[in-house]
Every structure is written in C-alpha cells, then in structure tokens.
C-alpha positions in Angstrom: -25.4 6.7 -43.5 -23.2 4.1 -43.2 -20.0 4.3 -44.7 -18.7 1.7 -47.4 -15.5 0.8 -48.4 -14.4 -2.1 -50.6 -12.1 -4.7 -48.8 -10.2 -7.7 -50.2 -12.8 -9.7 -50.1 -16.0 -7.5 -50.2 -17.6 -4.2 -48.6 -17.2 -3.1 -45.4 -19.6 -1.1 -44.0 -18.9 0.9 -41.1 -20.9 2.6 -38.5 -20.6 6.6 -38.3 -22.8 8.1 -35.5 -24.5 7.2 -32.0 -27.9 6.7 -33.5 -26.5 3.7 -36.1 -25.2 2.4 -32.9 -27.7 2.0 -31.0 -29.9 0.5 -33.9 -27.6 -2.3 -34.2 -27.2 -2.8 -30.1 -29.8 -1.6 -28.5 -30.7 1.1 -25.9 -28.9 0.7 -22.8 -31.0 -0.5 -19.2 -31.7 2.0 -16.3 -29.0 0.4 -13.9 -26.3 0.4 -16.5 -26.9 4.0 -16.7 -27.1 4.4 -12.9 -24.3 2.6 -11.8 -22.1 5.6 -12.6 -21.8 7.1 -9.2 -19.4 10.2 -10.1 -17.5 9.4 -6.6 -15.4 7.3 -4.3 -17.6 5.8 -2.1 -16.7 2.6 0.1 -16.4 -0.4 -2.5 -14.2 2.1 -4.7 -11.8 2.7 -2.2 -11.5 -0.7 -0.8 -11.1 -1.9 -4.5 -8.5 0.7 -5.2 -6.9 0.1 -1.9 -6.4 -3.7 -2.9 -5.2 -2.9 -6.7 -1.7 -3.5 -7.6 -1.9 -3.0 -11.1 -3.8 0.1 -13.4 -4.2 1.5 -16.6 -4.2 5.3 -17.0 -5.6 5.9 -21.0 -4.8 9.7 -22.2 -5.3 11.6 -25.3 -3.2 14.8 -26.4 -4.6 17.8 -27.8 -4.8 16.8 -31.6 -6.1 13.6 -30.3 -4.2 10.7 -30.6 -4.2 8.4 -27.6 -1.9 6.4 -25.2 -2.7 4.1 -22.5 -0.2 3.0 -20.0 0.5 0.4 -17.2 1.1 1.3 -13.7 2.3 -0.8 -11.2 2.2 -0.4 -7.4 2.1 -2.4 -4.1 -1.8 -2.3 -3.2 -2.7 0.9 -1.4 -0.2 2.6 -3.8 -3.0 5.0 -4.8 -3.8 7.6 -2.7 -7.6 8.4 -2.2 -7.6 12.2 -0.6 -11.4 12.3 -0.7 -14.5 11.5 -2.5 -13.5 13.2 -5.4 -9.4 12.9 -5.6 -7.1 10.5 -6.2 -3.2 10.5 -6.3 -1.1 8.1 -8.3 2.8 8.4 -8.3 5.4 8.8 -11.2 7.8 6.3 -11.0 11.2 6.3 -13.0 10.5 4.8 -15.9 11.9 5.6 -20.0 11.5 9.1 -19.9 9.2 9.3 -23.1 6.6 11.2 -20.4 3.5 9.9 -23.2 0.9 10.4 -20.4 2.3 13.2 -18.4 2.7 15.3 -21.9 -0.9 14.6 -22.8 -1.9 15.5 -19.8 -0.3 18.8 -19.9 -2.2 19.3 -23.3 -5.2 17.6 -22.0 -6.5 17.0 -18.6 -9.3 14.5 -19.1 -8.2 10.9 -18.6 -9.6 7.3 -17.9 -8.4 4.7 -15.0 -8.8 0.7 -15.1 -7.9 -0.4 -11.8 -7.2 -4.3 -11.8 -7.2 -6.7 -8.7 -5.7 -10.4 -9.6 -8.1 -12.8 -9.2 -10.8 -10.7 -9.7 -13.1 -10.5 -12.7 -14.1 -6.9 -12.0 -12.6 -3.7 -12.7 -13.4 -0.4 -11.5 -13.4 2.3 -14.3 -12.5 6.0 -13.0 -12.9 8.8 -15.6 -11.9 12.5 -14.7 -9.6 15.8 -15.0 -6.0 15.2 -14.4 -2.9 17.4 -13.4 0.8 16.6 -13.5 1.8 17.4 -9.4 5.5 18.3 -8.7 4.7 19.6 -5.2 2.1 18.7 -2.6 1.9 17.9 1.3 0.9 14.2 0.4 4.0 13.6 -1.7 5.7 12.2 1.3 3.4 9.8 1.7 4.0 8.0 -1.7 7.8 7.4 -0.4 9.0 3.9 -1.3 11.9 2.3 -0.2 13.0 5.4 0.9 12.4 7.5 -2.5 9.5 10.2 -2.7 8.5 10.4 -6.6 9.3 13.6 -8.5 5.9 14.1 -9.9 2.5 12.5 -9.1 -0.7 12.4 -11.2 -3.7 14.0 -9.2 -7.1 12.7 -10.7 -10.1 14.6 -10.2 -13.1 11.9 -10.1 -15.7 12.9 -12.5 -17.2 9.3 -13.6 -16.6 6.0 -11.2 -18.2 2.4 -11.7 -17.4 -0.8 -11.3 -17.0 -3.3 -14.8 -18.7 -6.9 -14.8 -16.6 -9.8 -15.2 -17.1 -10.8 -19.2 -14.0 -9.3 -20.5 -11.8 -11.3 -18.3 -13.9 -14.5 -18.2 -13.6 -14.7 -22.3 -9.8 -14.2 -22.1 -9.0 -16.3 -19.3 -6.6 -14.3 -18.0 -6.6 -15.6 -14.6 -6.3 -19.5 -15.5 -3.0 -20.2 -15.7 -3.7 -23.6 -17.7 -4.9 -21.2 -20.6 -1.7 -18.7 -20.1 0.6 -18.9 -23.3 4.5 -21.3 -23.0 6.3 -18.1 -21.8 9.1 -19.8 -23.5 7.7 -19.4 -26.6 7.8 -15.6 -26.8 11.1 -13.8 -28.5 12.8 -11.7 -25.3 12.1 -8.4 -25.1 15.9 -7.6 -26.0 15.4 -10.0 -29.4 12.6 -7.9 -30.0 14.3 -4.3 -29.5 17.7 -6.0 -31.3 15.6 -6.9 -34.7 13.1 -4.3 -34.5 16.0 -1.1 -33.9 18.4 -3.2 -35.9 20.8 -2.6 -32.7 24.3 -4.1 -33.0 23.6 -5.7 -29.5 23.4 -9.2 -28.5 19.7 -10.1 -27.3 21.5 -11.5 -24.2 23.0 -7.7 -23.5 19.7 -6.1 -24.2 17.7 -8.8 -21.8 20.5 -7.9 -18.8 20.6 -4.6 -19.5 17.0 -4.1 -18.9 17.2 -6.8 -15.9 19.5 -4.8 -14.3 17.2 -1.6 -14.6 14.0 -3.3 -13.5 15.9 -4.1 -10.4 18.1 -0.9 -9.7 15.9 1.8 -11.1 12.2 0.4 -9.9 11.5 3.4 -7.2 
C-alpha cells in the first residue's frame, strides 16, 4: 500500500512497489525491453570511441551510492571485446569513492555522453579494480600510465533516447546560465569549509592542480 506522510502543505503519498509504479505509468513496450542487447556491438563501440565523458555510478556494501564524472580524450576508454571495457583511473582527489565502492560491491552503471548528441549510451555490469594488466600501456597519455583502471564486464547495454537532453537544452549555448553569476569553486570551498585562505588563492591552487596533475 502507498505510504502517507504529512507535509507542510498537505499529504504526500509515496509509491513503494513496482506494481504501484506500473499502475501509474503503464507497461513498458516490447521494443524498449528488447533494446538491451547485453553486449558492445558496433554501434555501442563507435559511440564509446567518440565519447570524451562518462558518468560512473557505484554503490557501497551498505547501499550508499555515488556518481563520479570521468573525462578522457575520445577513444580513451578501451573496448577489449563485446563484453569488456576498461576505464583508466586518472589522478583525482584521492577520496576513492568509486573504487572503494567497487571493491565492496562490483555492480556499476555507466552513462556515455557525446557533446552535441542528445542520445546517450547506458552500460551496466560488474567491475573490478585493476593494478596490472597487459592493456595498461594502451592507457598511456602524455607519457603517463595510470596506476589503476576499472575493468567492466558488460551485462546490459542500450541507447537512451533524447528527451532528457531536449528538456534540459544542454547543448544550446543560448540557454546556458551566465558563468559570472555563479560563485567560483574557491569561494564555495572557503565558505563551506571556513578556510582562512582567500577564494582567489584557492582558485589559483585548483587551477594549477588541474593543469599540472591532469594525468
């Protein structure tokens, strides 16, 4: 049965079962069910080879979740075969949120994005953190080989339609907000963490780190 909460302006009814969801939304079409081909075919490989950006979703053993952005030059994600891809682990902030989750729970979800393209590619599967493998040298960029990589055994693979990107107008520059109206990350860090350094100094350090430790 739906659960009932009392909000500030009235009642809130939550949905707690797939049966309730289907009653509200309706049944999924046959073509939509069939579009999950479960492997990396030529179309999926071409999309991954063109994509410079992906989102990696993981969850820990306690069920807490994380989504991490990953950026590469197009072709930076290796497709080894129809069921295996490899994502290099580039230098970051050392929190290791994604990697710690994968060690505890190997189930991952990937969303590949191509700039200017409204469709995306969704890939789900089982991941493992790799420190040594024959393909590590192929991940070298600017003379640097990553110390770690994420290997994904593909279980699900399908293209996602354009509705989300059309609703958001993500690729329409005229709809983008004014960057100058947003606070810099240095200012955000200073105010959130009550840091003694100036926002400009923090921004300068972040800029140097992004330039010198990209790979």
